[in-house]
C-alpha positions in Angstrom: -29.1 23.3 -7.1 -25.3 23.8 -6.8 -22.7 21.4 -5.6 -19.9 23.8 -5.0 -17.9 22.9 -1.9 -18.0 25.4 0.9 -14.3 25.9 1.5 -11.9 28.8 1.9 -9.4 28.8 -1.0 -5.8 28.4 0.1 -3.0 30.7 -1.2 -1.0 29.3 -4.1 2.2 29.2 -2.0 4.5 26.3 -1.0 3.3 24.4 2.1 5.7 24.8 5.0 7.2 21.4 5.8 6.6 21.6 9.5 4.1 20.2 11.9 1.9 23.0 13.2 -1.3 22.8 15.2 -3.4 25.9 15.4 -6.5 24.1 16.8 -7.2 21.0 18.8 -7.9 18.1 16.4 -10.4 17.8 14.9 -10.8 21.6 14.4 -14.2 23.3 14.1 -14.3 23.2 10.3 -13.5 19.5 10.3 -16.2 18.8 12.9 -18.7 20.7 10.7 -17.7 18.6 7.7 -17.9 15.4 9.7 -21.5 16.2 10.5 -22.2 16.7 6.8 -20.4 13.4 6.0 -22.7 11.6 8.5 -25.8 12.8 6.7 -24.5 12.5 3.2 -22.1 9.6 2.9 -22.9 5.9 3.5 -22.2 4.8 7.0 -19.9 2.0 5.9 -17.3 4.4 4.8 -15.0 5.0 7.8 -12.1 7.5 8.2 -8.9 7.0 10.1 -8.9 10.6 11.3 -11.8 13.1 11.7 -9.9 15.9 9.9 -10.6 17.0 6.3 -7.7 17.7 4.0 -7.5 21.1 2.2 -4.1 20.8 0.7 -1.1 18.4 0.7 2.5 18.8 -0.4 5.6 16.7 0.2 5.3 15.2 3.7 2.6 17.5 5.0 -1.2 17.5 4.8 -2.9 20.8 5.6 -6.5 20.4 7.0 -9.4 22.8 6.5 -8.6 24.5 9.9 -5.0 25.3 8.9 -3.3 22.5 10.9 -0.2 21.0 9.3 0.0 17.2 9.8 3.0 15.0 9.3 2.0 12.4 6.7 3.3 8.9 7.7 0.6 7.2 5.7 0.9 8.5 2.1 -2.8 7.8 1.5 -2.0 4.2 2.1 1.3 4.0 0.1 -0.1 6.1 -2.8 1.8 9.4 -2.7 5.2 7.7 -2.7 6.8 10.6 -4.6 5.2 13.1 -2.2 1.9 14.8 -2.3 1.5 17.2 -5.2 4.8 16.1 -6.7 5.8 18.9 -9.2 6.3 16.6 -12.2 3.0 14.8 -11.6 1.1 18.1 -11.3 2.6 19.5 -14.5 2.0 16.2 -16.4 -1.7 16.1 -15.4 -2.2 19.8 -16.2 -0.8 19.3 -19.7 -2.9 16.2 -20.3 -6.1 17.7 -19.0 -5.8 20.5 -21.5 -5.4 17.9 -24.3 -8.2 15.5 -23.4 -9.5 13.8 -20.3 -11.0 10.6 -21.7 -11.7 8.8 -25.0 -11.7 5.1 -23.6 -8.6 3.2 -24.8 -10.8 0.5 -26.2 -12.6 3.0 -28.5 -9.9 5.5 -29.6 -6.6 4.5 -28.1 -3.9 7.0 -27.2 -0.1 7.0 -26.9 0.3 7.7 -23.2 -1.3 4.3 -22.3 1.2 2.5 -24.6 4.0 4.5 -23.1 3.1 3.4 -19.6 2.9 -0.3 -20.8 6.3 0.0 -22.4 7.7 1.5 -19.2 6.3 -1.2 -17.0 7.5 -3.9 -19.4 11.0 -2.4 -19.1 11.1 -1.9 -15.3 9.3 -5.0 -13.9 11.5 -8.0 -12.9 12.8 -10.2 -15.7 14.2 -9.8 -19.2 11.5 -11.9 -21.0 9.0 -10.5 -23.5 6.2 -8.8 -21.6 2.8 -7.3 -22.1 0.8 -4.9 -19.8 -2.9 -4.1 -19.3 -4.1 -1.1 -17.3 -7.0 -0.8 -14.8 -8.2 1.5 -12.1 -7.6 -0.2 -8.7 -5.5 -2.8 -7.1 -8.5 -5.1 -6.6 -9.5 -4.8 -10.2 -6.0 -5.7 -11.3 -5.9 -8.7 -9.0 -9.2 -10.0 -10.4 -7.8 -9.6 -14.0 -4.6 -11.3 -13.1 -6.6 -14.3 -11.9 -8.7 -14.2 -15.2 -5.4 -14.2 -17.2 -3.9 -17.1 -15.2 -7.1 -19.1 -15.7 -7.2 -18.4 -19.4 -3.6 -19.5 -19.8 -3.6 -22.6 -17.6 -7.3 -23.7 -18.2 -7.4 -24.4 -14.5 -9.6 -22.9 -11.8 -8.0 -23.0 -8.4 -6.2 -20.0 -6.8 -4.0 -20.2 -3.7 -3.4 -17.2 -1.4 -1.9 -17.0 2.1 -2.6 -16.5 5.7 -3.0 -12.8 6.6 -3.3 -11.8 2.9 -5.2 -8.7 1.7 -6.1 -8.4 -2.0 -9.1 -6.1 -2.1 -12.8 -5.6 -1.5 -14.5 -7.0 -4.6 -16.2 -10.4 -4.4 -13.3 -12.4 -5.7 -10.6 -10.4 -3.8 -12.7 -10.6 -0.6 -12.5 -14.4 -0.9 -8.7 -14.0 -1.4 -8.4 -11.7 1.7 -7.8 -13.4 5.0 -9.2 -10.9 7.6 -12.9 -11.0 8.3 -13.7 -7.7 9.9 -14.0 -5.2 8.4 -13.4 -6.5 4.9 -15.6 -9.6 4.6 -18.1 -9.8 7.5 -21.6 -10.0 6.2 -20.7 -9.8 2.5 -20.7 -13.4 1.4 -21.1 -15.8 -0.3 -17.7 -15.4 -1.9 -16.2 -16.7 -5.1 -15.2 -20.4 -5.0 -12.0 -22.2 -5.8 -9.8 -20.0 -3.5 -7.6 -21.8 -1.1 -5.3 -20.5 1.7 -1.8 -21.7 2.6 0.4 -20.9 5.5 2.8 -17.9 5.2 6.3 -17.5 6.5 5.7 -15.2 9.5 9.1 -15.1 11.3 7.9 -13.4 14.4 5.0 -15.8 15.0 6.1 -19.1 13.5 7.3 -20.1 16.9 9.6 -22.7 15.2 13.0 -22.6 13.7 11.6 -22.7 10.2 13.7 -20.8 7.7 12.4 -19.5 4.5 12.8 -22.7 2.4 11.4 -24.8 5.2 8.4 -22.6 5.5 8.0 -22.9 1.7 8.0 -26.7 2.0 5.3 -26.4 4.6 3.2 -24.2 2.3 3.8 -26.4 -0.8 2.9 -29.6 1.1 -0.3 -27.9 2.1 -1.1 -26.9 -1.5 -0.3 -30.3 -3.0 -2.4 -32.1 -0.4 -5.4 -29.8 -0.4 -5.5 -28.4 -3.9 -3.2 -30.3 -6.2 -0.9 -28.7 -8.7 -2.9 -29.9 -11.7 -5.9 -28.0 -10.5 -4.1 -24.8 -9.7 -4.1 -21.8 -12.0 -2.2 -19.3 -9.8 -0.4 -18.7 -6.6 -1.0 -15.0 -5.5 1.2 -13.5 -2.9 2.3 -10.1 -1.5 6.1 -10.1 -1.3 5.7 -8.1 1.9 2.1 -8.3 3.2 0.3 -4.9 3.6 -2.9 -4.9 5.6 -1.9 -8.3 7.0 0.8 -6.6 9.1 3.8 -5.7 7.0 4.9 -9.3 7.3 8.3 -10.0 5.6 8.7 -13.7 4.8 11.9 -15.3 5.8 14.7 -15.2 3.1 14.2 -18.0 0.6 10.5 -18.4 1.0 9.5 -16.5 -2.1 12.1 -18.0 -4.4 11.2 -21.5 -3.4 7.5 -20.9 -4.1 8.3 -19.3 -7.5 10.5 -22.3 -8.4 7.7 -24.8 -7.5 5.2 -22.8 -9.6 7.5 -22.9 -12.6 8.1 -26.6 -12.2 4.3 -27.3 -12.1 3.0 -24.9 -14.7 1.3 -22.7 -12.1 1.3 -18.9 -12.6 3.2 -17.1 -9.9 1.5 -13.7 -9.3 3.2 -11.0 -7.2 0.7 -8.6 -5.7 2.9 -5.5 -5.5 0.0 -3.1 -5.0 1.4 -1.7 -1.8 5.1 -2.6 -2.2 5.7 -1.4 -5.7 7.5 1.7 -7.1 10.5 2.2 -4.7 8.4 1.8 -1.5 10.7 -1.0 -0.1 14.0 0.4 -1.3 13.9 -1.6 -4.5 11.7 -0.7 -7.5 9.7 -3.8 -6.7 9.9 -5.9 -3.5 10.5 -9.0 -5.6 13.8 -7.5 -6.7 15.2 -8.0 -3.2 15.7 -11.7 -3.7 15.8 -11.7 -7.5 12.3 -13.3 -7.8 10.8 -13.0 -11.3 7.0 -13.4 -11.1 5.0 -14.6 -14.1 2.6 -11.7 -13.5 3.1 -8.6 -11.3 0.2 -6.5 -10.2 0.8 -2.8 -9.4 -1.3 0.1 -8.3 -1.1 2.7 -5.4 2.3 4.4 -5.9 2.2 3.9 -9.6 0.7 7.4 -10.5 1.4 9.9 -7.7 -2.2 9.9 -6.4 -4.3 9.2 -9.5 -6.2 6.0 -9.8 -4.3 3.5 -12.0 -3.3 -0.1 -11.7 -1.6 -2.7 -14.0 -1.0 -6.3 -14.7 2.3 -6.9 -16.3 3.7 -10.3 -17.3 5.0 -12.9 -19.7 3.7 -12.3 -23.1 2.5 -15.8 -23.7 0.4 -15.6 -20.5 -0.8 -12.1 -20.9 -2.0 -12.8 -24.5 -4.0 -15.9 -23.5 -7.4 -14.1 -23.1 -9.4 -13.6 -26.2 -9.7 -10.1 -27.8 -12.2 -8.1 -25.8 -11.7 -10.2 -22.7 -9.7 -7.6 -20.9 -10.4 -3.9 -20.5 -12.8 -1.4 -18.8 -14.2 2.0 -19.5 -11.7 4.0 -17.4 -8.8 1.6 -17.3 -5.6 3.5 -18.3 -7.3 6.9 -18.1 -5.0 9.4 -19.9 -4.6 11.7 -16.8 -3.5 8.7 -14.7 -1.2 7.5 -17.4 0.5 10.9 -17.7 0.8 11.0 -13.9 2.4 7.5 -13.9 5.1 8.5 -16.3 5.9 11.6 -14.2 5.9 9.6 -11.0 8.3 7.1 -12.4 10.5 9.9 -13.8 10.5 11.4 -10.3 11.7 8.1 -8.7 14.5 7.8 -11.1 15.6 11.5 -11.2 15.5 12.1 -7.5 17.2 8.9 -6.4 14.2 7.7 -4.4 15.4 4.1 -4.1 18.3 5.2 -2.0 16.1 7.6 -0.2 13.8 4.7 0.8 16.8 2.8 2.2 17.9 5.9 4.2 14.4 6.2 5.6 14.6 2.5 6.7 17.8 3.0 8.5 16.6 6.1 10.3 13.3 4.6 11.3 14.6 1.2 12.3 17.5 2.7 14.3 15.0 4.8 16.3 12.3 2.1 16.7 14.9 -0.5 17.8 16.0 1.9 20.5 12.3 2.3 21.6 12.0 -1.5 21.5 15.0 -2.0 23.8 13.3 0.1 26.5 9.7 -1.2 26.0 8.9 -4.9 25.7 5.4 -4.1 24.3 7.2 -3.6 21.0 7.4 -7.3 20.0 8.8 -6.8 16.6 10.3 -4.1 14.3 10.1 -5.0 10.7 9.8 -4.0 7.1 11.9 -2.6 4.3 12.5 0.8 2.9 9.7 3.2 3.7 7.4 0.4 4.6 8.1 -0.1 8.3 6.0 -1.4 11.2 6.0 -2.3 14.9 4.0 -5.2 16.2 2.6 -4.4 19.6 2.1 -7.0 22.3 1.2 -7.3 25.9 4.2 -6.6 28.1 6.5 -9.7 28.5 4.5 -11.8 26.0 3.8 -12.2 22.3 0.1 -11.8 22.9 -1.3 -9.2 20.4 -2.3 -5.9 21.9 -4.7 -4.2 19.5 -5.9 -1.7 22.1 -2.3 -0.4 22.5 -2.0 0.0 18.7 -5.3 2.0 18.6 -4.2 4.1 21.6 -0.9 5.0 20.1 -2.5 5.8 16.8 -5.0 8.1 18.5 -2.3 9.8 20.4 -0.3 10.4 17.3 -3.4 11.7 15.5 -4.1 14.2 18.3 -0.6 15.6 17.9 -0.9 16.0 14.1 0.9 12.8 13.0 -0.9 10.6 10.4 -0.2 6.9 11.2 -2.1 3.8 10.3 -2.8 0.4 12.0 -3.0 -3.0 10.3 -2.6 -6.7 11.0 -4.9 -9.6 11.3 -4.9 -9.0 15.1 -5.1 -5.2 14.7 -1.9 -4.8 16.7 0.5 -3.4 14.1 1.4 0.3 13.8 2.6 0.9 10.2 4.6 3.8 8.7 4.4 4.6 5.0 6.0 8.1 4.6 6.4 9.6 1.2 10.0 9.1 0.0 10.4 12.9 -0.3 9.7 13.6 3.3 12.3 15.5 5.2 14.4 13.9 7.9 13.2 16.6 10.3 9.6 15.5 9.8 10.4 11.9 10.3 12.3 12.6 13.5 9.4 14.8 14.8 6.9 12.1 14.0 9.0 9.5 15.9 9.4 11.8 18.8 5.6 12.0 19.1 5.4 8.2 19.0 8.1 7.9 21.7 6.3 10.3 24.0 3.0 8.5 23.4 4.6 5.2 24.4 5.7 6.8 27.6 2.2 8.1 28.3 3.4 11.7 27.9 0.7 12.7 25.4 -0.6 15.7 27.2 2.9 17.2 27.4 3.3 16.9 23.7 -0.1 18.5 23.0 0.6 21.5 25.3 4.0 22.1 23.7 2.7 21.8 20.2 -0.3 24.0 20.7 1.7 26.7 22.5 4.7 26.7 20.1 2.8 26.3 16.9 5.2 23.8 15.5 6.7 20.3 16.2 
């Protein structure tokens, strides 16, 4: 029995960075593959779009039917340096020719150490640091909690409203949203407590960042108690929760309280890390120095890798053999990570992220001025979102978010929804995307907001480009 995929090889040429639809979406080949998926893949695995990727480069994903789609999702903030980034491809090719695996815990290798050294150098703070590598964001979050508990000899963990930290048992407990992440999968790990977040659009008060921190700290002290608390874990900008940016001063106040009370302050930068927000890490924006920082997604240009980096005295608290995993710090992923970081530095992608923010926010604010269903425009760098509400209110409108996403998908623009209420449309373009593709994608969104979806489809199908 063979397991060779039935697919037509694509020519080894550069992918044209232009939206082009040659079929309706999904095309016939994608529909065929969706039928195969239904009979072969567990039903619990959903897909945002019913199109199958054949190739991706820069800001374009090419499907199996030859359609060129604008990528405003980056595989959920993973291909930050662009799909098939040349340095990443070359590094992985060289490493795969050397060896693919030995397990770092059996016979270690230099590239793992090089990634650890790089993260120790780049992450916030000038203190002595150590790093350990894993495979996924959820795995790294679990290990950050293990490390904090080993260091403090306390059990409790505090997370926040709207948080998302993963799909494992502990990280499901830490995640706020029930469906689809938690429903039916309990019981969950104990000693996880939730505190109120600073959510400027929905606080409905005049709370500034420090005041919102006082509210959260009061909640923590009364319901948990600092002497029981091992760690406070927070996303500097929430991801799945709706790209919520806490008010200025909220994060620094929390970090200061943690330091004063011997609590480990853990920044979950799985989605925000590696230039996504216009800083190398989102904590850098306010000069917050976490005790532990968790990274994944954009760390390795598309290969599975995650890390926990932090203060040496905390990181070294677990006993020898207490941290690790068979695939953690796989040599291919490590090589890719070094190449991705080199790309960020060599191509000036921090400034590029800030330019993307200016372009996108300028356009989205213009749309908001003409459409009161856009309740909020927020985010930093290339991590931008609009919160959609019922006209003239702040009532969440998840159906509008779904409809806009569907309309964009039909026109060959990959966008994602998120938020506790399902009413947030989020944009995570690769930092290497061209301005022309961004403008084209936003044009599609603008026409969808006006209900002019059919006109867009007819134009695209007849012209063969965006």
